[in-house]
C-alpha positions in Angstrom: 0.0 0.0 0.0 1.3 3.4 -0.8 1.8 6.0 1.9 -0.6 8.4 0.3 -3.5 5.9 0.5 -2.8 4.9 4.1 -4.6 7.4 6.3 -8.3 6.9 5.7 -8.0 3.3 4.7 -6.0 2.6 7.8 -8.4 4.5 10.0 -11.3 2.4 8.6 -9.3 -0.8 9.2 -8.4 0.3 12.7 -12.0 1.1 13.5 -13.6 -2.1 12.3 -12.6 -4.4 15.2 -14.0 -1.8 17.7 -17.3 -1.6 15.8 -17.5 -5.4 15.8 -16.8 -5.7 19.5 -19.3 -3.0 20.3 -21.8 -4.7 18.0 -22.3 -1.4 16.3 -24.0 -2.8 13.2 -24.3 0.5 11.2 -20.7 1.4 11.7 -19.5 -2.1 10.9 -21.6 -2.3 7.8 -20.5 1.1 6.6 -16.8 0.4 7.2 -16.9 -2.9 5.4 -18.7 -1.4 2.5 -16.3 1.5 2.2 -13.2 -0.8 2.3 -14.8 -3.1 -0.3 -15.5 -0.1 -2.6 -11.9 1.1 -2.2 -10.6 -2.4 -3.1 -13.0 -2.6 -6.0 -11.7 0.7 -7.4 -8.2 -0.6 -7.2 -9.0 -3.8 -9.0 -8.3 -3.6 -12.7 -8.9 -6.5 -15.1 -9.8 -8.7 -12.2 -6.4 -8.5 -10.4 -6.7 -7.0 -6.9 -4.3 -4.3 -5.9 -3.2 -3.7 -9.5 -3.2 0.1 -8.9 -3.1 2.1 -5.7 -5.4 5.0 -5.1 -4.2 8.2 -3.7 -5.7 9.7 -0.6 -7.9 12.1 -2.6 -9.5 9.4 -4.6 -9.9 7.2 -1.5 -11.7 10.1 0.2 -14.0 10.5 -2.9 -15.0 6.9 -2.7 -15.8 7.1 1.0 -17.7 10.3 0.4 -19.7 8.7 -2.5 -20.5 5.7 -0.2 -21.9 8.2 2.4 -23.8 10.2 -0.2 -25.4 7.0 -1.6 -26.6 6.1 1.9 -28.1 9.5 2.4 -29.9 9.4 -1.0 -31.3 5.9 -0.2 -32.3 7.0 3.2 -34.3 9.9 1.7 -36.0 7.5 -0.6 -36.9 5.1 2.2 -38.2 7.9 4.3 -40.4 9.1 1.5 -41.9 5.7 1.3 -42.6 5.7 5.0 -39.8 3.2 5.8 -38.4 5.2 8.7 -36.5 2.3 10.3 -34.5 1.5 7.2 -33.9 5.3 6.6 -32.6 5.6 10.1 -30.2 2.7 9.6 -28.8 4.2 6.4 -28.5 7.6 8.1 -26.5 6.0 10.9 -24.2 4.3 8.3 -23.8 7.7 6.6 -22.9 9.3 9.9 -20.3 6.6 10.6 -18.6 7.3 7.3 -18.9 11.0 7.8 -16.7 10.7 10.9 -13.9 9.5 8.7 -14.2 12.4 6.3 -13.8 15.1 8.9 
C-alpha cells in the first residue's frame, strides 16, 4: 500500500474491530462497504491491488458511499420506511466521521 492511501484506509481498518466488538452494526456495515469499494476501485482486469489509489481518490470513494446512503435514506423515508432510513443515516454518519 502506498503511503498516500494509508490514512483513511488505515483509519477504517483500525475502527472495524472496535465496531464489531461494540456490536455497532451501522458502523461495521459502513466500514466494510467502504473498504470493499476502495478495493474494487483498485482492481483492474480482475487483479486485486493492480493500482493504488491516492488519498484524494480514496476520500472521494468514502464520500460517495456516504452520499449513496443519504440518498437511499431519503427514498426510504419518502416511502414511510423510517426504520430503514434511520439505519442508512446511521451508516452515513459513521462514514462522515472518517471524512472530517
